[in-house]
mmCIF file as Biopython writes it, N, C-alpha, C and O atoms, coordinates in Angstrom:
data_model
#
loop_
_atom_site.group_PDB
_atom_site.id
_atom_site.type_symbol
_atom_site.label_atom_id
_atom_site.label_alt_id
_atom_site.label_comp_id
_atom_site.label_asym_id
_atom_site.label_entity_id
_atom_site.label_seq_id
_atom_site.pdbx_PDB_ins_code
_atom_site.Cartn_x
_atom_site.Cartn_y
_atom_site.Cartn_z
_atom_site.occupancy
_atom_site.B_iso_or_equiv
_atom_site.auth_seq_id
_atom_site.auth_asym_id
_atom_site.pdbx_PDB_model_num
ATOM 1   N N  . MET A ? 1  ? 86.384  55.761 -147.895 1.0 0.0 1  A 1 
ATOM 2   C CA . MET A ? 1  ? 85.254  56.561 -147.500 1.0 0.0 1  A 1 
ATOM 3   C C  . MET A ? 1  ? 85.727  58.002 -147.310 1.0 0.0 1  A 1 
ATOM 4   O O  . MET A ? 1  ? 86.792  58.249 -146.744 1.0 0.0 1  A 1 
ATOM 5   N N  . LYS A ? 2  ? 84.943  58.920 -147.779 1.0 0.0 2  A 1 
ATOM 6   C CA . LYS A ? 2  ? 85.238  60.343 -147.602 1.0 0.0 2  A 1 
ATOM 7   C C  . LYS A ? 2  ? 84.853  60.764 -146.179 1.0 0.0 2  A 1 
ATOM 8   O O  . LYS A ? 2  ? 83.940  60.196 -145.579 1.0 0.0 2  A 1 
ATOM 9   N N  . PHE A ? 3  ? 85.559  61.765 -145.652 1.0 0.0 3  A 1 
ATOM 10  C CA . PHE A ? 3  ? 85.319  62.238 -144.293 1.0 0.0 3  A 1 
ATOM 11  C C  . PHE A ? 3  ? 83.879  62.716 -144.115 1.0 0.0 3  A 1 
ATOM 12  O O  . PHE A ? 3  ? 83.270  62.469 -143.074 1.0 0.0 3  A 1 
ATOM 13  N N  . SER A ? 4  ? 83.331  63.397 -145.120 1.0 0.0 4  A 1 
ATOM 14  C CA . SER A ? 4  ? 81.950  63.892 -145.020 1.0 0.0 4  A 1 
ATOM 15  C C  . SER A ? 4  ? 80.965  62.736 -144.863 1.0 0.0 4  A 1 
ATOM 16  O O  . SER A ? 4  ? 79.995  62.849 -144.113 1.0 0.0 4  A 1 
ATOM 17  N N  . GLU A ? 5  ? 81.201  61.637 -145.555 1.0 0.0 5  A 1 
ATOM 18  C CA . GLU A ? 5  ? 80.343  60.455 -145.436 1.0 0.0 5  A 1 
ATOM 19  C C  . GLU A ? 5  ? 80.483  59.831 -144.043 1.0 0.0 5  A 1 
ATOM 20  O O  . GLU A ? 5  ? 79.500  59.391 -143.447 1.0 0.0 5  A 1 
ATOM 21  N N  . TYR A ? 6  ? 81.706  59.799 -143.541 1.0 0.0 6  A 1 
ATOM 22  C CA . TYR A ? 6  ? 81.972  59.265 -142.208 1.0 0.0 6  A 1 
ATOM 23  C C  . TYR A ? 6  ? 81.207  60.067 -141.152 1.0 0.0 6  A 1 
ATOM 24  O O  . TYR A ? 6  ? 80.546  59.495 -140.286 1.0 0.0 6  A 1 
ATOM 25  N N  . VAL A ? 7  ? 81.302  61.395 -141.232 1.0 0.0 7  A 1 
ATOM 26  C CA . VAL A ? 7  ? 80.616  62.274 -140.282 1.0 0.0 7  A 1 
ATOM 27  C C  . VAL A ? 7  ? 79.102  62.137 -140.426 1.0 0.0 7  A 1 
ATOM 28  O O  . VAL A ? 7  ? 78.378  62.137 -139.430 1.0 0.0 7  A 1 
ATOM 29  N N  . GLU A ? 8  ? 78.629  62.024 -141.651 1.0 0.0 8  A 1 
ATOM 30  C CA . GLU A ? 8  ? 77.195  61.831 -141.901 1.0 0.0 8  A 1 
ATOM 31  C C  . GLU A ? 8  ? 76.705  60.558 -141.212 1.0 0.0 8  A 1 
ATOM 32  O O  . GLU A ? 8  ? 75.642  60.554 -140.590 1.0 0.0 8  A 1 
ATOM 33  N N  . ASN A ? 9  ? 77.478  59.483 -141.324 1.0 0.0 9  A 1 
ATOM 34  C CA . ASN A ? 9  ? 77.115  58.216 -140.677 1.0 0.0 9  A 1 
ATOM 35  C C  . ASN A ? 9  ? 77.137  58.342 -139.154 1.0 0.0 9  A 1 
ATOM 36  O O  . ASN A ? 9  ? 76.277  57.785 -138.473 1.0 0.0 9  A 1 
ATOM 37  N N  . LEU A ? 10 ? 78.117  59.073 -138.620 1.0 0.0 10 A 1 
ATOM 38  C CA . LEU A ? 10 ? 78.168  59.297 -137.172 1.0 0.0 10 A 1 
ATOM 39  C C  . LEU A ? 10 ? 76.950  60.082 -136.702 1.0 0.0 10 A 1 
ATOM 40  O O  . LEU A ? 10 ? 76.342  59.739 -135.688 1.0 0.0 10 A 1 
ATOM 41  N N  . ASN A ? 11 ? 76.591  61.134 -137.433 1.0 0.0 11 A 1 
ATOM 42  C CA . ASN A ? 11 ? 75.425  61.942 -137.066 1.0 0.0 11 A 1 
ATOM 43  C C  . ASN A ? 11 ? 74.135  61.132 -137.136 1.0 0.0 11 A 1 
ATOM 44  O O  . ASN A ? 11 ? 73.258  61.281 -136.285 1.0 0.0 11 A 1 
ATOM 45  N N  . LYS A ? 12 ? 74.018  60.280 -138.143 1.0 0.0 12 A 1 
ATOM 46  C CA . LYS A ? 12 ? 72.840  59.417 -138.278 1.0 0.0 12 A 1 
ATOM 47  C C  . LYS A ? 12 ? 72.755  58.458 -137.090 1.0 0.0 12 A 1 
ATOM 48  O O  . LYS A ? 12 ? 71.684  58.264 -136.514 1.0 0.0 12 A 1 
ATOM 49  N N  . LEU A ? 13 ? 73.887  57.863 -136.730 1.0 0.0 13 A 1 
ATOM 50  C CA . LEU A ? 13 ? 73.920  56.948 -135.593 1.0 0.0 13 A 1 
ATOM 51  C C  . LEU A ? 13 ? 73.540  57.671 -134.303 1.0 0.0 13 A 1 
ATOM 52  O O  . LEU A ? 13 ? 72.774  57.147 -133.493 1.0 0.0 13 A 1 
ATOM 53  N N  . LEU A ? 14 ? 74.075  58.871 -134.116 1.0 0.0 14 A 1 
ATOM 54  C CA . LEU A ? 14 ? 73.784  59.652 -132.914 1.0 0.0 14 A 1 
ATOM 55  C C  . LEU A ? 14 ? 72.306  60.033 -132.832 1.0 0.0 14 A 1 
ATOM 56  O O  . LEU A ? 14 ? 71.723  60.064 -131.748 1.0 0.0 14 A 1 
ATOM 57  N N  . LYS A ? 15 ? 71.712  60.321 -133.980 1.0 0.0 15 A 1 
ATOM 58  C CA . LYS A ? 15 ? 70.283  60.660 -134.013 1.0 0.0 15 A 1 
ATOM 59  C C  . LYS A ? 15 ? 69.429  59.432 -133.682 1.0 0.0 15 A 1 
ATOM 60  O O  . LYS A ? 15 ? 68.459  59.523 -132.929 1.0 0.0 15 A 1 
ATOM 61  N N  . GLU A ? 16 ? 69.804  58.278 -134.257 1.0 0.0 16 A 1 
ATOM 62  C CA . GLU A ? 16 ? 69.043  57.048 -134.039 1.0 0.0 16 A 1 
ATOM 63  C C  . GLU A ? 16 ? 69.286  56.444 -132.659 1.0 0.0 16 A 1 
ATOM 64  O O  . GLU A ? 16 ? 68.392  55.826 -132.081 1.0 0.0 16 A 1 
ATOM 65  N N  . ARG A ? 17 ? 70.493  56.623 -132.134 1.0 0.0 17 A 1 
ATOM 66  C CA . ARG A ? 17 ? 70.872  56.035 -130.841 1.0 0.0 17 A 1 
ATOM 67  C C  . ARG A ? 17 ? 71.541  57.094 -129.966 1.0 0.0 17 A 1 
ATOM 68  O O  . ARG A ? 17 ? 72.750  57.019 -129.747 1.0 0.0 17 A 1 
ATOM 69  N N  . PRO A ? 18 ? 70.792  58.079 -129.459 1.0 0.0 18 A 1 
ATOM 70  C CA . PRO A ? 18 ? 71.388  59.183 -128.710 1.0 0.0 18 A 1 
ATOM 71  C C  . PRO A ? 18 ? 72.197  58.741 -127.492 1.0 0.0 18 A 1 
ATOM 72  O O  . PRO A ? 18 ? 73.116  59.446 -127.075 1.0 0.0 18 A 1 
ATOM 73  N N  . GLU A ? 19 ? 71.870  57.595 -126.924 1.0 0.0 19 A 1 
ATOM 74  C CA . GLU A ? 19 ? 72.624  57.102 -125.771 1.0 0.0 19 A 1 
ATOM 75  C C  . GLU A ? 19 ? 74.075  56.782 -126.122 1.0 0.0 19 A 1 
ATOM 76  O O  . GLU A ? 19 ? 74.934  56.715 -125.243 1.0 0.0 19 A 1 
ATOM 77  N N  . SER A ? 20 ? 74.342  56.586 -127.415 1.0 0.0 20 A 1 
ATOM 78  C CA . SER A ? 20 ? 75.708  56.253 -127.843 1.0 0.0 20 A 1 
ATOM 79  C C  . SER A ? 20 ? 76.678  57.421 -127.660 1.0 0.0 20 A 1 
ATOM 80  O O  . SER A ? 20 ? 77.891  57.230 -127.747 1.0 0.0 20 A 1 
ATOM 81  N N  . ALA A ? 21 ? 76.163  58.621 -127.410 1.0 0.0 21 A 1 
ATOM 82  C CA . ALA A ? 21 ? 77.023  59.790 -127.191 1.0 0.0 21 A 1 
ATOM 83  C C  . ALA A ? 21 ? 77.936  59.589 -125.989 1.0 0.0 21 A 1 
ATOM 84  O O  . ALA A ? 21 ? 79.006  60.194 -125.918 1.0 0.0 21 A 1 
ATOM 85  N N  . ASP A ? 22 ? 77.527  58.747 -125.044 1.0 0.0 22 A 1 
ATOM 86  C CA . ASP A ? 22 ? 78.322  58.498 -123.843 1.0 0.0 22 A 1 
ATOM 87  C C  . ASP A ? 22 ? 79.150  57.218 -123.924 1.0 0.0 22 A 1 
ATOM 88  O O  . ASP A ? 22 ? 79.801  56.846 -122.948 1.0 0.0 22 A 1 
ATOM 89  N N  . TYR A ? 23 ? 79.136  56.549 -125.055 1.0 0.0 23 A 1 
ATOM 90  C CA . TYR A ? 23 ? 79.897  55.308 -125.223 1.0 0.0 23 A 1 
ATOM 91  C C  . TYR A ? 23 ? 81.367  55.594 -125.512 1.0 0.0 23 A 1 
ATOM 92  O O  . TYR A ? 23 ? 81.715  56.674 -125.988 1.0 0.0 23 A 1 
ATOM 93  N N  . GLN A ? 24 ? 82.227  54.616 -125.220 1.0 0.0 24 A 1 
ATOM 94  C CA . GLN A ? 24 ? 83.626  54.668 -125.633 1.0 0.0 24 A 1 
ATOM 95  C C  . GLN A ? 24 ? 83.688  54.504 -127.149 1.0 0.0 24 A 1 
ATOM 96  O O  . GLN A ? 24 ? 82.812  53.872 -127.739 1.0 0.0 24 A 1 
ATOM 97  N N  . VAL A ? 25 ? 84.707  55.064 -127.778 1.0 0.0 25 A 1 
ATOM 98  C CA . VAL A ? 25 ? 84.916  54.902 -129.219 1.0 0.0 25 A 1 
ATOM 99  C C  . VAL A ? 25 ? 86.064  53.920 -129.414 1.0 0.0 25 A 1 
ATOM 100 O O  . VAL A ? 25 ? 87.129  54.069 -128.816 1.0 0.0 25 A 1 
ATOM 101 N N  . VAL A ? 26 ? 85.837  52.911 -130.258 1.0 0.0 26 A 1 
ATOM 102 C CA . VAL A ? 26 ? 86.868  51.918 -130.561 1.0 0.0 26 A 1 
ATOM 103 C C  . VAL A ? 26 ? 87.051  51.808 -132.068 1.0 0.0 26 A 1 
ATOM 104 O O  . VAL A ? 26 ? 86.148  52.133 -132.840 1.0 0.0 26 A 1 
ATOM 105 N N  . THR A ? 27 ? 88.216  51.352 -132.476 1.0 0.0 27 A 1 
ATOM 106 C CA . THR A ? 27 ? 88.471  51.049 -133.879 1.0 0.0 27 A 1 
ATOM 107 C C  . THR A ? 27 ? 88.654  49.546 -134.011 1.0 0.0 27 A 1 
ATOM 108 O O  . THR A ? 27 ? 89.123  48.888 -133.083 1.0 0.0 27 A 1 
ATOM 109 N N  . SER A ? 28 ? 88.285  49.006 -135.162 1.0 0.0 28 A 1 
ATOM 110 C CA . SER A ? 28 ? 88.490  47.581 -135.400 1.0 0.0 28 A 1 
ATOM 111 C C  . SER A ? 28 ? 89.749  47.379 -136.225 1.0 0.0 28 A 1 
ATOM 112 O O  . SER A ? 28 ? 90.087  48.193 -137.084 1.0 0.0 28 A 1 
ATOM 113 N N  . LYS A ? 29 ? 90.431  46.289 -135.949 1.0 0.0 29 A 1 
ATOM 114 C CA . LYS A ? 29 ? 91.664  45.948 -136.661 1.0 0.0 29 A 1 
ATOM 115 C C  . LYS A ? 29 ? 91.362  45.619 -138.120 1.0 0.0 29 A 1 
ATOM 116 O O  . LYS A ? 29 ? 92.129  45.958 -139.021 1.0 0.0 29 A 1 
ATOM 117 N N  . ASP A ? 30 ? 90.233  44.955 -138.332 1.0 0.0 30 A 1 
ATOM 118 C CA . ASP A ? 30 ? 89.822  44.577 -139.687 1.0 0.0 30 A 1 
ATOM 119 C C  . ASP A ? 30 ? 88.315  44.357 -139.714 1.0 0.0 30 A 1 
ATOM 120 O O  . ASP A ? 30 ? 87.642  44.496 -138.692 1.0 0.0 30 A 1 
ATOM 121 N N  . ASP A ? 31 ? 87.789  44.014 -140.890 1.0 0.0 31 A 1 
ATOM 122 C CA . ASP A ? 31 ? 86.337  43.848 -141.027 1.0 0.0 31 A 1 
ATOM 123 C C  . ASP A ? 31 ? 85.818  42.539 -140.445 1.0 0.0 31 A 1 
ATOM 124 O O  . ASP A ? 31 ? 84.608  42.317 -140.417 1.0 0.0 31 A 1 
ATOM 125 N N  . GLU A ? 32 ? 86.717  41.664 -139.977 1.0 0.0 32 A 1 
ATOM 126 C CA . GLU A ? 32 ? 86.296  40.390 -139.398 1.0 0.0 32 A 1 
ATOM 127 C C  . GLU A ? 32 ? 86.254  40.422 -137.870 1.0 0.0 32 A 1 
ATOM 128 O O  . GLU A ? 32 ? 85.902  39.426 -137.239 1.0 0.0 32 A 1 
ATOM 129 N N  . GLY A ? 33 ? 86.608  41.552 -137.278 1.0 0.0 33 A 1 
ATOM 130 C CA . GLY A ? 33 ? 86.571  41.659 -135.822 1.0 0.0 33 A 1 
ATOM 131 C C  . GLY A ? 33 ? 87.694  40.923 -135.122 1.0 0.0 33 A 1 
ATOM 132 O O  . GLY A ? 33 ? 87.497  40.387 -134.031 1.0 0.0 33 A 1 
ATOM 133 N N  . ASN A ? 34 ? 88.875  40.889 -135.734 1.0 0.0 34 A 1 
ATOM 134 C CA . ASN A ? 34 ? 90.019  40.190 -135.143 1.0 0.0 34 A 1 
ATOM 135 C C  . ASN A ? 34 ? 90.772  41.004 -134.101 1.0 0.0 34 A 1 
ATOM 136 O O  . ASN A ? 34 ? 91.816  40.567 -133.616 1.0 0.0 34 A 1 
ATOM 137 N N  . GLY A ? 35 ? 90.271  42.159 -133.755 1.0 0.0 35 A 1 
ATOM 138 C CA . GLY A ? 35 ? 90.893  42.974 -132.719 1.0 0.0 35 A 1 
ATOM 139 C C  . GLY A ? 35 ? 90.289  44.358 -132.686 1.0 0.0 35 A 1 
ATOM 140 O O  . GLY A ? 35 ? 89.821  44.869 -133.704 1.0 0.0 35 A 1 
ATOM 141 N N  . PHE A ? 36 ? 90.300  44.964 -131.512 1.0 0.0 36 A 1 
ATOM 142 C CA . PHE A ? 36 ? 89.731  46.292 -131.318 1.0 0.0 36 A 1 
ATOM 143 C C  . PHE A ? 36 ? 90.640  47.112 -130.416 1.0 0.0 36 A 1 
ATOM 144 O O  . PHE A ? 36 ? 91.327  46.559 -129.556 1.0 0.0 36 A 1 
ATOM 145 N N  . ASN A ? 37 ? 90.649  48.434 -130.607 1.0 0.0 37 A 1 
ATOM 146 C CA . ASN A ? 37 ? 91.427  49.352 -129.785 1.0 0.0 37 A 1 
ATOM 147 C C  . ASN A ? 37 ? 90.592  50.578 -129.469 1.0 0.0 37 A 1 
ATOM 148 O O  . ASN A ? 37 ? 89.798  51.030 -130.294 1.0 0.0 37 A 1 
ATOM 149 N N  . LEU A ? 38 ? 90.776  51.118 -128.263 1.0 0.0 38 A 1 
ATOM 150 C CA . LEU A ? 38 ? 90.131  52.379 -127.905 1.0 0.0 38 A 1 
ATOM 151 C C  . LEU A ? 38 ? 90.753  53.519 -128.692 1.0 0.0 38 A 1 
ATOM 152 O O  . LEU A ? 38 ? 91.951  53.504 -128.975 1.0 0.0 38 A 1 
ATOM 153 N N  . VAL A ? 39 ? 89.943  54.503 -129.042 1.0 0.0 39 A 1 
ATOM 154 C CA . VAL A ? 39 ? 90.444  55.719 -129.685 1.0 0.0 39 A 1 
ATOM 155 C C  . VAL A ? 39 ? 90.893  56.656 -128.569 1.0 0.0 39 A 1 
ATOM 156 O O  . VAL A ? 39 ? 90.124  56.961 -127.658 1.0 0.0 39 A 1 
ATOM 157 N N  . HIS A ? 40 ? 92.143  57.112 -128.646 1.0 0.0 40 A 1 
ATOM 158 C CA . HIS A ? 40 ? 92.706  57.969 -127.604 1.0 0.0 40 A 1 
ATOM 159 C C  . HIS A ? 40 ? 92.985  59.388 -128.080 1.0 0.0 40 A 1 
ATOM 160 O O  . HIS A ? 40 ? 93.152  60.288 -127.256 1.0 0.0 40 A 1 
ATOM 161 N N  . TYR A ? 41 ? 93.040  59.606 -129.384 1.0 0.0 41 A 1 
ATOM 162 C CA . TYR A ? 41 ? 93.511  60.883 -129.908 1.0 0.0 41 A 1 
ATOM 163 C C  . TYR A ? 41 ? 92.428  61.589 -130.715 1.0 0.0 41 A 1 
ATOM 164 O O  . TYR A ? 41 ? 91.516  60.960 -131.251 1.0 0.0 41 A 1 
ATOM 165 N N  . GLU A ? 42 ? 92.553  62.909 -130.788 1.0 0.0 42 A 1 
ATOM 166 C CA . GLU A ? 42 ? 91.646  63.696 -131.622 1.0 0.0 42 A 1 
ATOM 167 C C  . GLU A ? 42 ? 92.005  63.481 -133.088 1.0 0.0 42 A 1 
ATOM 168 O O  . GLU A ? 42 ? 93.157  63.176 -133.400 1.0 0.0 42 A 1 
ATOM 169 N N  . PRO A ? 43 ? 91.036  63.636 -133.995 1.0 0.0 43 A 1 
ATOM 170 C CA . PRO A ? 43 ? 91.334  63.493 -135.427 1.0 0.0 43 A 1 
ATOM 171 C C  . PRO A ? 43 ? 92.386  64.504 -135.875 1.0 0.0 43 A 1 
ATOM 172 O O  . PRO A ? 43 ? 92.468  65.610 -135.340 1.0 0.0 43 A 1 
ATOM 173 N N  . GLN A ? 44 ? 93.187  64.111 -136.863 1.0 0.0 44 A 1 
ATOM 174 C CA . GLN A ? 44 ? 94.212  64.980 -137.432 1.0 0.0 44 A 1 
ATOM 175 C C  . GLN A ? 44 ? 94.111  64.968 -138.947 1.0 0.0 44 A 1 
ATOM 176 O O  . GLN A ? 44 ? 93.754  63.960 -139.556 1.0 0.0 44 A 1 
ATOM 177 N N  . VAL A ? 45 ? 94.431  66.105 -139.540 1.0 0.0 45 A 1 
ATOM 178 C CA . VAL A ? 45 ? 94.498  66.207 -140.993 1.0 0.0 45 A 1 
ATOM 179 C C  . VAL A ? 45 ? 95.950  66.024 -141.392 1.0 0.0 45 A 1 
ATOM 180 O O  . VAL A ? 45 ? 96.852  66.573 -140.759 1.0 0.0 45 A 1 
ATOM 181 N N  . GLY A ? 46 ? 96.171  65.251 -142.442 1.0 0.0 46 A 1 
ATOM 182 C CA . GLY A ? 46 ? 97.535  65.012 -142.906 1.0 0.0 46 A 1 
ATOM 183 C C  . GLY A ? 46 ? 97.538  64.398 -144.283 1.0 0.0 46 A 1 
ATOM 184 O O  . GLY A ? 46 ? 96.583  64.546 -145.045 1.0 0.0 46 A 1 
ATOM 185 N N  . ASN A ? 47 ? 98.618  63.706 -144.602 1.0 0.0 47 A 1 
ATOM 186 C CA . ASN A ? 47 ? 98.786  63.077 -145.905 1.0 0.0 47 A 1 
ATOM 187 C C  . ASN A ? 47 ? 98.946  61.579 -145.717 1.0 0.0 47 A 1 
ATOM 188 O O  . ASN A ? 47 ? 99.823  61.127 -144.981 1.0 0.0 47 A 1 
ATOM 189 N N  . TYR A ? 48 ? 98.090  60.805 -146.390 1.0 0.0 48 A 1 
ATOM 190 C CA . TYR A ? 48 ? 98.175  59.346 -146.341 1.0 0.0 48 A 1 
ATOM 191 C C  . TYR A ? 48 ? 98.797  58.850 -147.628 1.0 0.0 48 A 1 
ATOM 192 O O  . TYR A ? 48 ? 98.288  59.119 -148.715 1.0 0.0 48 A 1 
ATOM 193 N N  . ASP A ? 49 ? 99.897  58.128 -147.507 1.0 0.0 49 A 1 
ATOM 194 C CA . ASP A ? 49 ? 100.589 57.531 -148.650 1.0 0.0 49 A 1 
ATOM 195 C C  . ASP A ? 49 ? 100.141 56.077 -148.752 1.0 0.0 49 A 1 
ATOM 196 O O  . ASP A ? 49 ? 100.528 55.243 -147.934 1.0 0.0 49 A 1 
ATOM 197 N N  . GLU A ? 50 ? 99.320  55.778 -149.764 1.0 0.0 50 A 1 
ATOM 198 C CA . GLU A ? 50 ? 98.784  54.423 -149.918 1.0 0.0 50 A 1 
ATOM 199 C C  . GLU A ? 50 ? 99.869  53.387 -150.163 1.0 0.0 50 A 1 
ATOM 200 O O  . GLU A ? 50 ? 99.770  52.262 -149.674 1.0 0.0 50 A 1 
ATOM 201 N N  . ASP A ? 51 ? 100.903 53.751 -150.913 1.0 0.0 51 A 1 
ATOM 202 C CA . ASP A ? 51 ? 101.978 52.802 -151.204 1.0 0.0 51 A 1 
ATOM 203 C C  . ASP A ? 51 ? 102.773 52.454 -149.948 1.0 0.0 51 A 1 
ATOM 204 O O  . ASP A ? 51 ? 103.061 51.284 -149.697 1.0 0.0 51 A 1 
ATOM 205 N N  . GLU A ? 52 ? 103.126 53.469 -149.163 1.0 0.0 52 A 1 
ATOM 206 C CA . GLU A ? 52 ? 103.921 53.267 -147.947 1.0 0.0 52 A 1 
ATOM 207 C C  . GLU A ? 52 ? 103.054 52.912 -146.735 1.0 0.0 52 A 1 
ATOM 208 O O  . GLU A ? 52 ? 103.561 52.453 -145.710 1.0 0.0 52 A 1 
ATOM 209 N N  . ARG A ? 53 ? 101.731 53.132 -146.868 1.0 0.0 53 A 1 
ATOM 210 C CA . ARG A ? 53 ? 100.783 52.916 -145.775 1.0 0.0 53 A 1 
ATOM 211 C C  . ARG A ? 53 ? 101.187 53.714 -144.541 1.0 0.0 53 A 1 
ATOM 212 O O  . ARG A ? 53 ? 101.183 53.208 -143.419 1.0 0.0 53 A 1 
ATOM 213 N N  . GLU A ? 54 ? 101.540 54.989 -144.783 1.0 0.0 54 A 1 
ATOM 214 C CA . GLU A ? 54 ? 101.956 55.890 -143.713 1.0 0.0 54 A 1 
ATOM 215 C C  . GLU A ? 54 ? 101.102 57.151 -143.727 1.0 0.0 54 A 1 
ATOM 216 O O  . GLU A ? 54 ? 100.636 57.595 -144.776 1.0 0.0 54 A 1 
ATOM 217 N N  . PHE A ? 55 ? 100.907 57.715 -142.547 1.0 0.0 55 A 1 
ATOM 218 C CA . PHE A ? 55 ? 100.169 58.971 -142.391 1.0 0.0 55 A 1 
ATOM 219 C C  . PHE A ? 55 ? 101.116 59.987 -141.788 1.0 0.0 55 A 1 
ATOM 220 O O  . PHE A ? 55 ? 101.708 59.744 -140.737 1.0 0.0 55 A 1 
ATOM 221 N N  . LYS A ? 56 ? 101.262 61.132 -142.455 1.0 0.0 56 A 1 
ATOM 222 C CA . LYS A ? 56 ? 102.182 62.166 -141.990 1.0 0.0 56 A 1 
ATOM 223 C C  . LYS A ? 56 ? 101.488 63.520 -142.004 1.0 0.0 56 A 1 
ATOM 224 O O  . LYS A ? 56 ? 100.642 63.795 -142.856 1.0 0.0 56 A 1 
ATOM 225 N N  . GLU A ? 57 ? 101.863 64.363 -141.040 1.0 0.0 57 A 1 
ATOM 226 C CA . GLU A ? 57 ? 101.380 65.744 -141.040 1.0 0.0 57 A 1 
ATOM 227 C C  . GLU A ? 57 ? 102.247 66.513 -142.021 1.0 0.0 57 A 1 
ATOM 228 O O  . GLU A ? 57 ? 103.437 66.713 -141.774 1.0 0.0 57 A 1 
ATOM 229 N N  . GLU A ? 58 ? 101.666 66.946 -143.128 1.0 0.0 58 A 1 
ATOM 230 C CA . GLU A ? 58 ? 102.416 67.632 -144.179 1.0 0.0 58 A 1 
ATOM 231 C C  . GLU A ? 58 ? 101.603 68.782 -144.746 1.0 0.0 58 A 1 
ATOM 232 O O  . GLU A ? 58 ? 100.418 68.938 -144.450 1.0 0.0 58 A 1 
ATOM 233 N N  . GLN A ? 59 ? 102.267 69.581 -145.567 1.0 0.0 59 A 1 
ATOM 234 C CA . GLN A ? 59 ? 101.606 70.703 -146.227 1.0 0.0 59 A 1 
ATOM 235 C C  . GLN A ? 59 ? 100.497 70.221 -147.157 1.0 0.0 59 A 1 
ATOM 236 O O  . GLN A ? 59 ? 99.404  70.785 -147.166 1.0 0.0 59 A 1 
ATOM 237 N N  . ILE A ? 60 ? 100.773 69.188 -147.931 1.0 0.0 60 A 1 
ATOM 238 C CA . ILE A ? 60 ? 99.778  68.651 -148.863 1.0 0.0 60 A 1 
ATOM 239 C C  . ILE A ? 60 ? 98.972  67.588 -148.122 1.0 0.0 60 A 1 
ATOM 240 O O  . ILE A ? 60 ? 99.479  66.511 -147.809 1.0 0.0 60 A 1 
ATOM 241 N N  . THR A ? 61 ? 97.705  67.910 -147.848 1.0 0.0 61 A 1 
ATOM 242 C CA . THR A ? 61 ? 96.873  66.988 -147.076 1.0 0.0 61 A 1 
ATOM 243 C C  . THR A ? 61 ? 95.852  66.309 -147.975 1.0 0.0 61 A 1 
ATOM 244 O O  . THR A ? 61 ? 95.374  66.889 -148.950 1.0 0.0 61 A 1 
ATOM 245 N N  . ASN A ? 62 ? 95.526  65.056 -147.625 1.0 0.0 62 A 1 
ATOM 246 C CA . ASN A ? 62 ? 94.545  64.314 -148.405 1.0 0.0 62 A 1 
ATOM 247 C C  . ASN A ? 62 ? 93.713  63.359 -147.549 1.0 0.0 62 A 1 
ATOM 248 O O  . ASN A ? 62 ? 92.912  62.588 -148.078 1.0 0.0 62 A 1 
ATOM 249 N N  . ALA A ? 63 ? 93.902  63.408 -146.209 1.0 0.0 63 A 1 
ATOM 250 C CA . ALA A ? 63 ? 93.229  62.427 -145.364 1.0 0.0 63 A 1 
ATOM 251 C C  . ALA A ? 63 ? 93.018  62.965 -143.954 1.0 0.0 63 A 1 
ATOM 252 O O  . ALA A ? 63 ? 93.667  63.919 -143.526 1.0 0.0 63 A 1 
ATOM 253 N N  . VAL A ? 64 ? 92.083  62.321 -143.243 1.0 0.0 64 A 1 
ATOM 254 C CA . VAL A ? 64 ? 91.848  62.599 -141.831 1.0 0.0 64 A 1 
ATOM 255 C C  . VAL A ? 64 ? 92.119  61.305 -141.074 1.0 0.0 64 A 1 
ATOM 256 O O  . VAL A ? 64 ? 91.533  60.268 -141.383 1.0 0.0 64 A 1 
ATOM 257 N N  . CYS A ? 65 ? 93.000  61.365 -140.090 1.0 0.0 65 A 1 
ATOM 258 C CA . CYS A ? 65 ? 93.309  60.203 -139.256 1.0 0.0 65 A 1 
ATOM 259 C C  . CYS A ? 65 ? 92.445  60.281 -138.007 1.0 0.0 65 A 1 
ATOM 260 O O  . CYS A ? 65 ? 92.469  61.288 -137.299 1.0 0.0 65 A 1 
ATOM 261 N N  . VAL A ? 66 ? 91.682  59.226 -137.729 1.0 0.0 66 A 1 
ATOM 262 C CA . VAL A ? 66 ? 90.786  59.245 -136.579 1.0 0.0 66 A 1 
ATOM 263 C C  . VAL A ? 66 ? 91.379  58.576 -135.350 1.0 0.0 66 A 1 
ATOM 264 O O  . VAL A ? 66 ? 90.744  58.590 -134.295 1.0 0.0 66 A 1 
ATOM 265 N N  . ASN A ? 67 ? 92.552  57.998 -135.438 1.0 0.0 67 A 1 
ATOM 266 C CA . ASN A ? 67 ? 93.233  57.447 -134.265 1.0 0.0 67 A 1 
ATOM 267 C C  . ASN A ? 67 ? 94.705  57.305 -134.535 1.0 0.0 67 A 1 
ATOM 268 O O  . ASN A ? 67 ? 95.452  56.857 -133.665 1.0 0.0 67 A 1 
#
């Protein structure tokens, strides 16, 4: 998913459910709900290496990390 689409979905959710602005933000471990974690950090721009499955802060950026 592109970051713009992610933000668009967040804005749509906030418009439809304004009370959610005061909710905690969590991430899911997978699409089956096998675990959840609170988001503690601000988003960061960096480089995601799909082969290594690593996110690094580098000059060449291609991703936004949300936690």
